[in-house]
N, C-alpha and C positions, 0 to 999 in steps of 0.2 A: 855840650850834647844833650838833647833832651832825654828825660829820664824813659825809659821803655815800659810801657803799662800792658800786661798781660790781661786779655779780656777772652772770657769764655765764648764759644760759640752759641748764637741765639738761634731758634726755629720756631717760626710761627705755628701755631696749632689752628687750624680752621675748625673752631668748635663747632658742637650741634647746635649750640643757640643762635649764632652768628648764621648759619647756614639755614636754619629754620626761619629768622626773620627776613632773609632774603626772598625765600620761597613765599613767605606770606606777602611782601611787597610784588613778588611776581603774580600771586593770586589777585591781589588789588588791583594790578594794572590790566589784567585779564579782564576782571569785572568792569572796571571802569570802560575799557574797549568796547565791550559787549554792550553795555549801558549806551554808550556814546553811538554805537552803529544803529541800536534802536531808535533812540531819538531822531538820528538825523534821518533815518529812512521815514520815519513817520512825517516829520517835518517836509522833507522832500516830496512826499505825496500829497502833504496838504497843499503845497505850492503849486504842484503840477494840476492839481484839481481847479484851484483858484485861478490858474493863468492858463488856462486851456491846454494844459499839456506842456507848457514850456517851463523848463526848470529853472528855476530862479535861485534866491537866496536860500542857505538853510542854516538855522539857528538853532542853538540849544544853551541855554544858560551864557557861558563866555562866549559863544560863537556869534560873530557877526560877519558883514559881506565885504568883500573888495570892490571898488570901483571898476565897472567894465571898461577895459581899454583895448580890446582886440582891434584889430584893423579889419577894413572891410575884405580885404584878401582871406583872413583868418575866418571871418564869418561865413565866407561863401565857402570855404574849404570845408568846414564843419556841417554845413547843409549838403554838399554835395559828395562826400567820401565817408559815409557810413554814420552810424548813430554814435554820439557821444556817450561815453560812460557816465552813470548817474553821480551826482557830485559827491555823495557820500563814499562811493567806491574811489574817486580819484583823490578825496580826502585821505584815505586810508593808504594808497599809493604813495601820495607825496609826504606824509609822515613817515612812513617807513624808509625812504630814499633821504629824508633830511637827517632823521636819527642817526642812519647808518653813516652816512657822511661826518655827521657830528663825532660820533664815538669811534670811526674809523680814524679819525684825526687824535682821540685821546691815546689810542694804540701806538700810532706812528709817533706821537710826541714822547711816549714812554722810550721808545728806542733813541729818539733824538736828544732826549735829556741825558741819558747813558753815554751816548756818544760825544756829547758837548764835554762831559767831565773827564774821558778820556783824552780827547784831542786837545783839551786845555792843560791836562795833567793836573787837574785839580785835587786838592787833597781833601778838603772839608767835606765832602759828599759822600763818602764811603758807606756811611750809616743810612742813607737814602736811596743809592742806586739801584738797589735791588727791588725796592718798590715799583720805581720808575720800569726796569726790567720786567717785573710781572706784567704791566700792563701792555707791553709789547706783545703778549701770548695772543692779545685780541687780532692782530694785524691778519692772520690767516681766516679767522672767521668773518672779518669785516670784508675781505675780499672776495670770497664765496658768496657772502650775502649780496654783495654788490654786484657781481656778475649775474645772479640769479635775478635780482630785482630788475636790472637791464633788459634782460631776454623777455621777461614776462610785461613788463611795464615801459618800454622805452618810448612808445608813441604817446603815451599817456604824459610823460615827464619832458620829453625832448621834442620839441616842434620840428627841429631840423631833421628829424628821421623819416618824415614822411616824403614819399617818393613823388609825389604831386608837386611839389615845390621846385622842381629841378626841371629844365627844359622850358625854354619859352614857346614852343610848338608842340601840340599834341600829335599824336600817331597820323592823324588825318590831315595835317598840315595846318590846322587851324590855331589860331593864338591860344596859350594856356592862360586861362583867367587865374590860376592860382600860381603862376610863375612868381618866385621871390628871387629878385636879381641880388641882394645882398646875403642871402642864405646861400644861393648859389655859388657866389665868389668865396664863401667860407667853406664850400664842401670838400675840397681836398684835405683841410684840416681833419675832418672826419673819415671820409672814404678813400683817401689815396692808399694803394695806386687805382682803386676802382672808380667807376664813375658816381657823381653824385645822386643820391636816391636809392643805391643799392646796398649793399651789407658795409657799415661803417668799420671795416677790417683795421684801420688805423687807430681809430678811437679804442676799439676793443685791445688792440695789441698794446697799447699804451697802459691800458687798466692792468691787464694781466702782468706786463712787465713792472709796473710799478710796485704791485703787492708782492709779486715773486722776488725781485730783489730786495726789497724792505726787510721781506721775511728771511731771505738768505743771510743777510746781514746780522738779524736778529739771531738766527741759529748759531753763527760763527762766534758773535761776540759772546753769546750766553754759555757756548761749550768752553770757551776758553776762561770764564770765569768759574765754571765748575771744575776745570782742571786745575785752576790756581787752588782751588780749595783742596786738592788732593796732595799738590807737589809745591812746595814752598820755593818758588823760583819767580824772577820777575819776568821771564820770557814770554808769559801768556799775557801780562800786561801790558807789554811792549807791542805785542801782536794786535791787541785791542786798540791801542793808540792809533795804528797804521790803518786798521780796518775801520776805524771810527772817523778818521780823516776822509778816507775814500768816501764813505756813507755820506758824510756831511756834503760834500760836493754833488754827489748825486741826488740828495734829498733837496738842496738849493734849488736844482733845476726840476725835478720830479714833482715837488711840492706845488710850485707855482703852476704846472701843465696840469696837476690832478684838480686845482681850483678852476681853472678855465674849463675843464672836462666837465667835472662833475656838478660844479654849481652857475658858473659865468653863462655857460652854452644853453643854460635853461631860457634866459632871455636872450635870444639869439642876436637879435638886431642890435643889443646894448653890448659895450664892453668897456673896461676901464684897464689902464696901464697897471694901475696899482692894486688890482684886485688878488693877484697872488700873495702879496705881502699882506693884504688885508685878512684872507682866509687863514693865512699861516699865524698871523697875530692873535687871531681868536682861537685858535687850536692850540697855540701856545700857552697863552695865559690860563685856558681852561685846563690843560695838562698839567701845568704847575699847581693849579688849585686842587686837582685830584689827588697828585702825588703828596701835597701838604697835608691834606684832608686825612688819607691814609696813615701817614706818618704819625700825625696828631694822635689819631685813635689808636694806633698800635702803642704809641707812648702811654695813653691813658688805661691800657690793657695790662701794661708792665714790660712790654717789649722795648727794643731799642734802647738799652740803657747808655749806648755809645752816643746817642743824639742828646744834645742839650740844648738851652735856650740861644746859645750861639748859632747852632744849625738852624734852628727855627728861625732865628732873625735872618738868616741868609734865603731861607724859603720866602719869608715875608717881604724881603727887599725885592726878590724876584718879581714877586706878583705885584707889588707896589709898582715897580719901574714898567713892566710889562702891561700892565692896566694903561698906563700914561702912553707908551708906545701904540698900544691899540687906538686911543684915543686920537693921537698924531695922525696915524694912516687913515683913520675913519674921518677925521676933520680934512685932512689935505685931499682926499678923493671927493668928498662932498663941496669943498670951496672949490675946486678947480671945475666941476660941472656946474655948479651955480653961477660961477662967475662968468663961464663961456656961454651959458642959456643957450644952449642948442638942445631943440626938442627931443631929437633920437637920444639924447644922454639924460636930460632932465626927466622924461617920463619914469626912469628907474626910481628917481627918489620922490617923485609926485604921487605915484600909486602907493607908496610907502608911508609917506607923510600926511596924505590927504583924506585917507579912506581906513575905516576900521575892518577887522582888527589891526591891522598893520601899523596905524597912526600911532595907537597908545604906545605899541611895543617899541615902535621906533623910537620914541623920546623916554620910555622906559630903559631901553638900552643904555643911552647915556648915564642914567641913574646907577643902574646896577653896575655898569662896567666901567664906570669912571669917578663919578662923584662918590659914591658909598666907599670903593676900595682906597680912593685917594685920602678921603678924610678920615676912616677907621685905620689904614695903616700908615698915617702919616708918622707919628711919633715912634721912637725907638721901642719903647716898653710894649707897644700895642704888636709889635713884630714878634715879640720874645713870649708872649701870652697865649698859651693853648686855648682858652677860652675865647680870645677874639679870632684865631684863626678858626675855630669852629665854626664862628660866625661868618666871617667874611669868605672862606672857601666855598661854601655853597651859594652865596649870593653870587659870586663869579662865576660858577658854574651854569647856575640858571640862567643868569644874565647872557651868556654867551649861548646856550640852548636857544633863546629867543633871537638872538642875532642871527644865528642859522636859521632859524623859522622865517626870519623876513627876508632873509636871501634867497630862500627856495620856493615858498609857499606862493608868493604872489605872481611870480612867473608861470608858475603851474596852474594854479586855481582860478586865476582872474576874479571874476566877482563871486566866486563861490568859496572862498577860502575862510577858514573859521579854526578857532582855538576852542576846544571843549573837551568832555570826556574822552572823546575817541583820542585825540592827540595826547592828552595826560597820559592815559592808559598806555599806550604805545611807549611812551617816554619811561613810565615806570618799569615796563617790561624789559627795556632795553638796560635801564640801570641795574636791574636785578640780576639779569643774565651776564652783563660785563663784570659785575662784582663776584659773581660765582666763579667765572673763569679766571679772572684775576688773583683772587684770595686763593683759591685751588693752586695754582702755580706759585703764588708765594710761599706756600707751606712746602713746597717741593725742594727748597734751595735754602742754605742758611740766610738769615737775614742781612748779614754783612760777610764779606770774605775776611778770614782771619789771617791769610797771607797777602792780602791786599798791601802792595810797598807803601800805600798812602795812609795805612791804618793809622799810624802812630802820628802823622800831622793832624789827622781828623781828630783823635783823641785829645790834642793839645789846641785846637781850633779855638781862637778867642777874638771876638770883635767888639 
């Protein structure tokens, strides 16, 4: 029988210095955003003057253009149905949506990680579960942001929201020049039970349902963990096993549909049967990197004494394995489309491989998300060293941020896409606010459950 080790509770103190640093990051983000807007407005104005009022490419430093690939029908629609927003405004909208989807995924993955541990009845992860749980506090914030962004920006992000695409006849009986047969056939997925081009009640229902159910599971699992701290019984642990199992079933369905809704439907004519898995893989490995990075910094600050190199090794193995898994999904999707060579499918990769800034990001993705994690985490020692994990985790997080940038931006921005101070500033703002929320909530509970029935197994974990 294993020797019972008595461990005192640990509480994270969100120190004023850490909070100050995050507010500095927030201010820097706001400053970069303002600078990016000023530069983008200036460049857009110059291009309008130089091209007779036609808005074209906007560049500032890191920014470049994306190749124009809009169909003749889209071009006609832009001319016939109101004035397009200035490219710099659409860049703000696009970056807000992309960042919110990315960080929403981090919050959801925090809860997913906790659920996996309970459903698998894993013992090693007692010391890191509550770090992941704290990430789940971002779920309601992401949900509110997403709903608000959709209400105010839906026509700019999602082409399928335009009512003129539906119906092959105009009111006077004449043919509708903007009619899109493909989008019309997909209309029920967004608008059911209403007609295409009206209010996408089915789309909004799914958004509200997913965030609502995810947050409900988060509240219930967190409630049981808090109760377990006060009452030394296994009943709350068993309740979480059941809750987590049900959540994972719901998550398996909802995460794929969310990927179709929030990302794939931006390129409405294009589709991939692997896209749900692809977005999940990107979310999952990014979330693992965030969990690991927070754990490592807590260890460096003297917290989480129950976490040792064996636990870090497990986190490192997860990142190593799922970086390869992401690459497998990426390559499988790419190879099937490349081999079939169907124009309606290949355009998705063509615009990302052949045009800047998407082209260099397309190839950088493979380096940041596969080559470097694979090489740096290959050895046993590398997975157990805090210094190496501090290097690899930011690489993975930044790499998958670029991955989401290339999933979202080309479909919205077309020839006006860019990566500059504006986009970097918005990313810094999201990072700062996300960490403020997560660390504030991390400080509200003990860093691990002293009454967790798996605590002793975790303390004696060795690989």
